[in-house]
C-alpha positions as a Markdown table, in Angstrom:
| # | Residue | x | y | z |
|---|---|---|---|---|
| 1 | Met | 6.6 | -6.9 | 8.0 |
| 2 | Asn | 3.0 | -5.9 | 8.4 |
| 3 | Ile | 1.7 | -2.4 | 7.0 |
| 4 | Glu | 0.8 | -1.1 | 10.5 |
| 5 | Gln | 4.6 | -1.6 | 11.2 |
| 6 | Trp | 5.9 | 0.3 | 8.0 |
| 7 | Trp | 3.2 | 2.6 | 7.6 |
| 8 | Pro | 4.3 | 5.3 | 10.2 |
| 9 | Asn | 7.7 | 5.2 | 8.5 |
| 10 | Leu | 6.3 | 6.8 | 5.4 |
| 11 | Lys | 6.3 | 10.6 | 4.5 |
| 12 | Pro | 2.8 | 12.1 | 5.3 |
| 13 | Ala | 2.7 | 13.1 | 1.7 |
| 14 | Thr | 3.0 | 9.3 | 0.7 |
| 15 | Gln | 0.4 | 8.3 | 3.1 |
| 16 | Ala | -2.1 | 11.0 | 1.9 |
| 17 | Trp | -1.3 | 9.7 | -1.8 |
| 18 | Leu | -1.8 | 6.2 | -0.8 |
| 19 | Ile | -5.2 | 7.0 | 0.9 |
| 20 | Asp | -6.5 | 9.3 | -1.9 |
| 21 | Asn | -5.3 | 6.9 | -4.8 |
| 22 | Asn | -6.1 | 3.6 | -2.8 |
| 23 | Gly | -6.3 | 0.6 | -5.1 |
| 24 | Asp | -4.4 | 2.4 | -8.0 |
| 25 | Ala | -1.1 | 1.6 | -9.3 |
| 26 | Val | 1.6 | 2.9 | -7.1 |
| 27 | Pro | 4.1 | 4.9 | -8.8 |
| 28 | Glu | 7.7 | 3.7 | -8.8 |
| 29 | Ser | 9.1 | 6.4 | -6.6 |
| 30 | Leu | 6.5 | 5.7 | -3.8 |
| 31 | Ala | 7.0 | 1.9 | -4.3 |
| 32 | Ala | 10.8 | 2.6 | -3.6 |
| 33 | Glu | 9.9 | 4.6 | -0.6 |
| 34 | Ile | 7.3 | 1.8 | 0.8 |
| 35 | Ala | 10.1 | -0.8 | 0.4 |
| 36 | Glu | 12.8 | 1.4 | 2.1 |
| 37 | Ala | 10.4 | 1.7 | 5.1 |
| 38 | Gly | 9.9 | -2.1 | 5.3 |
| 39 | Gly | 7.0 | -2.5 | 3.1 |
| 40 | Pro | 6.8 | -5.0 | 0.1 |
| 41 | Ala | 9.2 | -4.4 | -2.7 |
| 42 | Ala | 7.8 | -4.0 | -6.0 |
| 43 | Ser | 8.5 | -7.5 | -7.1 |
| 44 | Asp | 6.5 | -8.7 | -4.1 |
| 45 | Ala | 3.3 | -6.7 | -4.8 |
| 46 | Arg | 0.4 | -7.9 | -7.2 |
| 47 | Gln | 1.0 | -7.0 | -10.7 |
| 48 | Gly | -1.8 | -5.5 | -12.7 |
| 49 | Gly | -4.4 | -7.7 | -14.3 |
| 50 | Asp | -5.8 | -7.8 | -17.7 |
| 51 | Asp | -8.1 | -5.1 | -17.0 |
| 52 | Glu | -5.6 | -2.9 | -15.1 |
| 53 | Pro | -2.6 | -1.1 | -16.4 |
| 54 | Pro | 0.8 | -2.6 | -15.4 |
| 55 | Gly | 2.3 | -1.7 | -12.2 |
| 56 | Phe | 2.7 | -2.2 | -8.5 |
| 57 | Tyr | -0.7 | -2.8 | -6.6 |
| 58 | Phe | -1.3 | -3.8 | -3.1 |
| 59 | Pro | -3.3 | -7.0 | -2.1 |
| 60 | Asp | -6.9 | -6.6 | -1.4 |
| 61 | Glu | -6.2 | -6.9 | 2.4 |
| 62 | Val | -3.8 | -3.9 | 2.3 |
| 63 | Val | -6.1 | -1.9 | 0.3 |
| 64 | Asp | -8.8 | -2.5 | 2.9 |
| 65 | Trp | -6.4 | -1.6 | 5.8 |
| 66 | Ile | -5.6 | 1.8 | 4.0 |
| 67 | Glu | -9.3 | 2.5 | 3.3 |
| 68 | Ala | -9.9 | 1.9 | 7.1 |
| 69 | Val | -7.2 | 4.5 | 7.9 |
| 70 | Gly | -8.5 | 6.9 | 5.3 |
| 71 | Asn | -12.0 | 6.7 | 7.2 |
| 72 | Gly | -10.7 | 7.4 | 10.4 |
| 73 | Glu | -10.8 | 3.9 | 11.8 |
| 74 | Thr | -8.5 | 1.6 | 13.6 |
| 75 | Pro | -8.0 | -1.2 | 11.2 |
| 76 | Glu | -7.1 | -4.8 | 12.2 |
| 77 | Pro | -3.8 | -6.0 | 10.8 |
| 78 | Pro | -4.0 | -7.7 | 7.5 |
| 79 | Arg | -3.7 | -11.4 | 7.8 |
| 80 | Pro | -0.4 | -12.9 | 6.4 |
| 81 | Arg | -0.9 | -15.0 | 3.4 |
């Protein structure tokens, strides 16, 4: 399921956290809510690299989508990998 389909199922506070902390590791509690809403499970997300702390990270195209939403834009859906 693409982000534009599960994003509306998130709590407004979760959406705000994701916008405010876009690109950061997502806490386990939010990752669980995202998976429940139809988003990727923590096991499907990118894991932190050598220069990042371990955790749940969205792929770059999802980070770009969230950034566009945070800027009040209407983003294109991320392309499936």
